[in-house]
C-alpha positions in Angstrom: 14.9 10.6 22.1 15.6 10.5 18.3 17.7 7.6 17.4 21.0 8.5 15.6 23.7 7.3 13.2 27.1 8.1 13.0 28.6 9.3 9.7 32.4 10.6 9.3 32.3 11.3 13.0 29.2 13.4 13.1 25.7 12.2 14.5 23.0 12.9 12.1 19.5 11.9 12.6 16.3 11.6 10.7 14.2 14.6 10.8 11.1 15.0 13.0 8.9 16.9 10.7 5.8 14.9 10.1 2.3 15.4 11.3 -0.9 13.0 11.5 -1.8 14.2 8.0 1.4 12.8 6.7 0.8 9.5 8.7 -2.6 9.2 7.0 -1.0 9.9 3.6 1.5 7.0 4.2 -0.8 4.4 5.4 -3.6 5.2 2.9 -1.3 6.1 0.0 0.3 2.6 0.2 -3.2 0.8 0.3 -5.6 2.8 -1.6 -4.3 1.3 -4.9 -5.8 -1.8 -3.6 -9.2 -0.5 -4.3 -8.1 0.1 -7.8 -6.5 -3.2 -8.7 -5.6 -6.3 -7.1 -8.8 -6.9 -4.7 -10.8 -8.2 -7.7 -8.9 -11.4 -7.9 -10.9 -12.6 -4.8 -13.9 -12.5 -7.3 -12.2 -14.8 -9.7 -11.4 -17.2 -6.6 -15.0 -17.5 -5.4 -17.4 -14.9 -7.0 -19.0 -11.5 -5.8 -20.1 -12.6 -2.4 -16.8 -14.3 -1.6 -15.0 -11.0 -2.5 -17.3 -9.3 0.0 -17.0 -11.6 2.8 -13.1 -11.3 2.3 -13.3 -7.4 2.2 -15.2 -7.4 5.6 -13.3 -10.2 7.2 -9.9 -8.7 6.3 -11.1 -5.2 7.4 -11.9 -6.6 10.8 -8.5 -8.2 11.1 -6.7 -5.1 9.9 -8.5 -2.7 12.2 -6.9 -5.1 15.0 -3.7 -4.6 13.4 -4.0 -0.8 13.2 -4.9 -0.8 16.9 -2.0 -3.0 17.8 0.5 -1.0 15.9 -0.9 2.4 17.2 -0.4 1.1 20.8 2.9 -0.5 20.6 4.7 2.2 18.2 3.7 5.0 20.3 6.1 3.7 23.0 8.7 2.0 20.7 8.9 5.1 18.4 11.8 4.2 16.2 12.2 3.7 12.4 11.5 0.2 11.3 8.1 -0.1 12.6 7.4 -3.9 13.3 11.2 -4.7 13.2 11.8 -2.2 15.9 8.9 -3.6 18.0 10.2 -7.1 17.6 13.7 -6.0 18.3 12.9 -4.4 21.7 10.1 -6.8 22.8 10.8 -10.3 21.3 14.5 -10.5 20.4 17.1 -10.4 17.7 16.2 -13.4 15.6 12.5 -12.4 15.5 13.6 -9.0 14.6 15.8 -10.0 11.6 13.0 -12.1 10.1 10.3 -9.4 10.5 12.8 -6.9 9.0 13.2 -9.1 5.9 9.5 -9.6 5.6 8.8 -6.0 5.7 11.3 -5.1 3.0 10.2 -7.9 0.6 6.5 -7.1 1.2 6.8 -3.3 0.5 9.3 -3.9 -2.6 6.9 -6.4 -4.2 4.0 -3.9 -3.5 6.2 -1.3 -5.2 6.8 -3.5 -8.2 3.1 -4.3 -8.4 2.3 -0.6 -8.5 4.8 0.1 -11.3 3.4 -2.7 -13.4 -0.1 -1.3 -13.1 0.9 2.1 -14.0 2.8 0.9 -17.0 -0.1 -1.3 -18.2 -2.6 1.6 -17.7 -0.5 4.1 -19.7 -0.2 1.4 -22.4 -3.8 0.8 -22.5 -4.9 4.4 -22.6 -2.2 5.0 -25.3 -3.5 2.4 -27.5 -7.1 3.5 -27.1 -6.0 7.1 -27.9 -4.6 5.7 -31.1 -1.0 5.8 -30.3 0.6 2.5 -31.5 3.6 1.3 -30.1 3.4 2.5 -26.6 5.2 0.2 -24.4 4.8 -0.2 -20.6 8.4 -1.1 -19.7 9.8 2.5 -19.9 7.0 4.0 -17.5 7.7 0.9 -15.2 11.3 2.2 -14.9 10.7 5.9 -15.0 8.1 5.6 -12.1 10.4 3.5 -9.8 13.4 5.8 -10.5 11.6 9.1 -10.1 10.0 8.1 -6.8 13.3 6.8 -5.4 14.9 10.2 -6.3 12.0 12.0 -4.5 12.5 9.9 -1.4 16.1 10.6 -1.6 15.6 14.2 -1.5 13.6 14.2 1.8 10.8 12.8 3.7 8.6 15.9 4.2 8.4 16.6 0.4 7.8 12.8 -0.2 4.7 12.7 2.2 3.3 16.0 1.3 3.2 14.8 -2.2 1.5 11.6 -1.2 -1.0 13.5 0.8 -2.0 15.4 -2.3 -2.3 12.7 -4.6 -3.9 10.1 -2.2 -6.7 12.7 -1.4 -7.3 13.1 -5.1 -7.4 9.3 -5.6 -9.9 8.9 -2.9 -12.2 11.6 -4.1 -12.2 10.0 -7.5 -13.8 6.9 -5.8 -16.4 9.0 -4.0 -17.4 10.8 -7.2 -17.8 7.6 -9.2 -19.8 6.3 -6.3 -22.0 9.3 -6.3 -22.6 8.9 -10.1 -24.0 5.5 -10.1 -26.4 5.6 -7.2 -29.6 7.5 -6.6 -32.2 8.9 -9.2 -29.3 11.0 -10.9 -27.3 7.8 -11.6 -25.8 7.8 -15.1 -25.8 4.1 -15.3 -27.9 1.6 -13.8 -26.2 -0.9 -11.5 -27.3 -4.5 -11.8 -26.4 -6.4 -8.8 -29.7 -8.7 -9.1 -28.3 -10.3 -12.3 -24.7 -10.1 -11.9 -24.3 -11.5 -8.2 -24.5 -15.1 -8.6 -23.8 -16.5 -5.2 -21.0 -18.7 -4.6 -20.0 -20.5 -7.7 -17.3 -22.5 -6.1 -19.0 -22.8 -2.6 -17.3 -21.9 0.7 -13.9 -23.3 -0.7 -14.1 -20.1 -2.9 -14.5 -18.0 0.1 -11.5 -19.5 1.6 -9.7 -19.1 -1.7 -10.6 -15.3 -2.0 -9.6 -14.4 1.7 -5.9 -13.6 0.8 -7.0 -11.3 -2.0 -9.4 -9.6 0.4 -6.1 -8.3 2.3 -5.2 -6.3 -0.8 -7.9 -3.7 0.5 -5.7 -2.8 3.4 -2.3 -4.6 3.0 0.3 -1.9 4.0 -1.8 0.3 6.5 0.7 -0.9 9.1 3.3 1.0 7.2 2.4 4.1 9.3 4.7 2.6 11.9 7.8 3.2 9.7 7.5 7.2 10.2 7.6 6.7 14.0 11.0 8.3 14.2 10.2 11.2 11.9 6.8 12.4 13.4 6.8 15.4 15.6 4.7 13.8 18.2 4.4 10.0 18.0 1.9 9.5 20.7 -0.4 11.7 19.1 0.3 11.5 15.2 0.7 7.6 15.0 -2.8 6.7 16.5 -4.7 9.3 15.0 -3.2 9.0 11.4 -3.4 5.2 11.5 -7.1 5.1 12.7 -8.4 7.7 10.5 -6.6 5.8 7.5 -8.1 2.5 8.4 -11.7 4.3 8.5 -10.9 5.7 5.0 -10.0 2.4 3.7 -13.0 0.5 4.9 -15.4 3.1 3.4 -13.5 2.9 0.1 -13.4 -0.6 0.1 -17.1 -1.3 0.5 -17.9 1.5 -2.3 -15.4 -0.2 -4.7 -17.1 -3.7 -4.3 -20.6 -2.1 -4.6 -19.7 -0.3 -7.9 -17.8 -2.9 -9.6 -20.2 -5.8 -8.6 -23.1 -4.0 -10.1 -21.4 -3.2 -13.6 -19.3 -6.2 -14.6 -19.9 -9.9 -14.5 -17.8 -11.9 -12.0 -16.0 -13.7 -14.7 -14.5 -10.5 -16.2 -14.1 -8.7 -12.9 -12.1 -11.6 -11.3 -9.2 -11.1 -13.9 -9.5 -7.3 -14.7 -6.1 -5.5 -14.2 -8.0 -1.9 -13.4 -11.4 -2.6 -12.4 -12.3 0.9 -11.2 -11.2 2.3 -14.5 -13.1 -0.4 -16.3 -16.2 0.7 -14.3 -15.7 4.3 -15.2 -15.5 3.3 -18.9 -18.8 1.3 -18.6 -20.6 4.4 -17.4 -19.8 5.8 -20.9 -19.0 9.3 -19.3 -15.8 10.9 -20.6 -15.2 13.2 -17.4 -15.3 10.1 -15.4 -13.0 8.1 -17.4 -10.4 10.8 -17.2 -11.2 11.2 -13.4 -10.6 7.5 -12.7 -7.7 7.3 -15.0 -6.0 10.0 -12.9 -7.0 8.4 -9.6 -5.5 5.1 -10.7 -2.4 6.8 -11.7 -2.2 8.7 -8.6 -3.1 5.7 -6.4 -0.1 3.7 -7.9 2.1 6.6 -7.4 1.2 7.1 -3.9 1.5 3.4 -3.0 5.0 2.9 -4.9 6.1 6.1 -3.2 5.1 4.9 0.3 6.5 1.4 -0.3 9.8 3.0 -1.0 9.7 5.1 2.1 8.7 2.1 4.3 11.1 -0.5 2.7 14.1 1.8 2.9 13.4 2.6 6.6 13.2 -1.1 7.6 16.5 -1.8 5.6 18.2 1.3 7.1 17.3 0.2 10.6 18.5 -3.3 10.2 21.9 -1.7 8.9 22.0 0.8 11.9 21.7 -2.2 14.3 24.2 -4.2 12.4 21.8 -6.9 11.3 23.1 -5.9 7.9 26.3 -4.2 6.7 26.4 -1.0 8.8 26.8 0.9 5.3 23.0 0.7 5.0 22.6 2.6 8.3 24.0 6.0 6.7 21.8 9.2 6.9 22.3 11.8 4.1 24.0 14.6 5.8 21.8 17.4 3.7 18.6 15.5 3.1 18.6 13.5 6.3 17.2 10.5 4.4 18.4 6.8 4.6 19.8 7.4 1.1 22.0 4.3 0.7 19.1 2.1 1.6 16.8 3.9 -0.9 19.3 3.4 -3.8 20.1 -0.2 -2.9 16.6 -1.3 -3.2 15.9 0.4 -6.6 17.4 -2.5 -8.7 15.6 -5.1 -6.7 12.2 -3.5 -7.3 13.0 -3.0 -11.1 13.9 -6.6 -11.5 10.6 -7.9 -10.1 8.6 -5.0 -11.9 10.3 -5.9 -15.3 10.0 -9.4 -15.3 7.4 -10.9 -12.8 3.7 -11.2 -13.7 1.4 -8.9 -11.8 -0.7 -11.7 -9.9 2.5 -13.3 -8.7 4.1 -10.3 -7.3 0.8 -9.5 -5.4 1.0 -13.1 -4.0 4.6 -12.5 -3.0 3.7 -9.3 -1.2 0.7 -10.7 0.6 2.6 -13.8 1.8 5.5 -11.6 3.1 2.8 -9.4 5.1 1.3 -12.6 6.5 4.7 -13.9 7.7 5.3 -10.6 9.4 1.8 -10.4 11.0 2.3 -14.0 12.6 4.4 -12.5 15.4 1.8 -9.5 16.1 -0.4 -11.3 18.5 2.6 -12.8 20.5 4.3 -9.4 20.3 1.5 -7.2 22.0 0.8 -9.8 24.7 4.6 -9.6 25.5 4.6 -5.9 25.3 1.7 -5.4 27.8 3.4 -8.0 30.3 6.6 -6.0 30.2 
């Protein structure tokens, strides 16, 4: 049964309008930007091989996360995702902490996406000869526009995510196809560019937390549990297909970038896939990867607003926060007050904080949220 909230004496619930494709778009949309930026900081910590180890180790762990979430959320099908799981299975104190971790992780990720989009527009504008292009207006415009889209309805929001996420994924496939095989337009040089482990196994350990950036946020599919038509079907199907998509995209991304750029540069690049397209010398590829980078950041920020607002809304509805945040819009059927409240929080971090620190805050919040999962699934099965 759909949970409801009371506004002015009327019971108004979130709409059940989403299918497996929307769940895939929510999960992959949030995460695919990790293939376009962020993962490469693992290279700076430990070199190319360390980044690949981090990619696959994190992929194994996140496959487990996706399977746990698919199993539990099919039964505990309520907005809030892991927060709702913790509330029903562990208890109120765990639920409150998990809810805060979720909101902080998604809000920081939203800010990181806005920073990246602003940087990319500024860089391309400068390359095109437009002097004086600043990133700050684009950061603000991105967050405000996507918040407005989320305010207006979940179906349009995630349908938009489905389209732009698919285009961003296809861009990676096209770039991969363009640099392999006898038709390759540029020669990859893995033999000379991969230099082993420059910092030894300590570098591998240091790289691991940036390896999470390939997949961080796939668990956000659970936030749609109260708005999908069939939770028992749509959530597992959309989540696991999303995980397969991300594993493929992550491996292809590492292979492309590690064969085109030295690890010293790759480890601090802001938009490594776009840089890889520039190194091919192909104008159409540069345009495609520019569009892919823009779309991936938009899709991720869009999904993060959706997920953070659902977690905040659920906590308000359950009176862990002021009950005013538990309101549902009478026309658009969205948690509109939670959406609006979190906009200035994201703007402050996007406007003033550096990208690597915002990414680290998001990863740390995600890890804190994951700590309860193994205990949670064992308690769930016993119950």
